[in-house]
N, C-alpha and C positions, 0 to 999 in steps of 0.2 A: 645457628649456633648449637653446638652439641653440649651435652651435660658436662663433658670434661672441660670445655671452655669456661664453664661456670666456676670450676675450682680455681683456675688461673686468675679469673677476674676477681673473685672474692678474696683470693690470697693476696692479690696486689692491694686490694682495699685494706686488708688486715695489716699488711706491712706499712701502708701509709698512715693508718690510724695509730699504729704503734709508735711511729716517728712523732706524730702529733702529741701523743701522751708523754713521750720522753722529753720533748721540748717543754711541755707544760710542767713536768716534774722538775726540770732544771730551773725553770722560771720561779717556781715556788721555793726551791732550795736557795735561790739567790735573792729572794724578795727583800730581805732586810740588810743586804750588803751595802757598805758605804765605800766611797773612794775619795781621794784627795783632789780629783779633777773631774770636770763634766765629761771629758773625752774618754776617761777610763772607767766611768760608772757602768755597771751592768745594765744592759738593755734586754727586755723580754724578747724571746725568740718566737717567731711564727713560721709554721710550715706552709709552703705554697704547693698545691697539688696541680697536676697536669694529667689530662687524659692520655691514654696510650694509642688512641685512634690514628694519630699521624704516623706512627712507626710501623705501618703495615708490612714493609719490606724486610724488616728485621726478623729473622727466623725465630729467635728466642722469645721475642715479644708477641709473635703471632697468636700464641695461645692465650695471652692476656689482653688481646685487642678488645677494647671497650672498658678496660680496667683503669687504674689510676696509679700514678707514681709521684714521689716527692720531687718536685722540680728544684726547690731551693728552701733554705731556712734563712729567713730574713730577720732583721732587728725591727722591733716595734718602734714606730716613729714618735710615740708619746714622749714628752720631755721628762727628764729626770728631775728629782726634787732637790733643791738646794736648802741645806739646813745650817744655821749658825751654831757652831760648836767650837769656840776658840780654844778650849782645853783639849780637844781631841788631837792625838799625835799625828793623824793623817790629814788634818785640816790644811787647807791652802793658806797662802800668806795673809788672806783677809779673814781667816777663821771659819771658812765654810767647808762642809763636807757634802758630797753628792750621793744621794740614795738612788737605788735602782728605780726604773719606771714600772716595775711589776705591780699590778693591781691584783691582790689575792682573790677578790670576788670574781674578776674576769677569768682568772686562771681556773677557779673551781668550775665555773660554767663551761669553759673550754674542755676541761677534763671530763665532765659529765657528757658533753656532746660527743667527744671522741670515744668514750666508753660505750655509749649507745650505738654509735655507728659501728664500732667493733663488734658488739653483740649482734647487731642486725646481719652483719656479714658472716658471723658464725652460724646463724640460723640459715642463711643461704646455703652454706656448705653442708649443714646437716640435712636440709631438705633435699638437696641434689643427691646426697649419698643415699637417702631413703628411696628416692625415685629410682636410682640405679639398682638398688637391691630389689625393689619390687619388680622392675623389668626383668632382672635375672630370674626371679621366682616364676614369672609368667612364661619365660622361655623354657625353664626346666619342666613345667607341667604340660 
């Protein structure tokens, strides 16, 4: 693996962690939303990552071989909360509203983990850049 491959691999990880942070931000923004039915209630989104190892034949992905990509964004299977609010204009015929299944504490932990992974990959890029610069300095002298 060359140093230039490191940039592609770390870049793919940066993109994946950005998608993860965006999903978490969306979850937090919709944490307090309510709906008139269980089916239409907001469900937290989770990113599913996949390694790029299997795609060796694809020319564009060759430089990222060993990296990661977002395979899918799925709904969290946790149940939504049913609340009795007969006076709420969006309540169903039985007087219930349905709150999203977003757990704010889980989302904060998810955001912190994504931010740390993002920072680790920024460090990989910086270290690879420094190594390349030092190699150029050695070649010049």
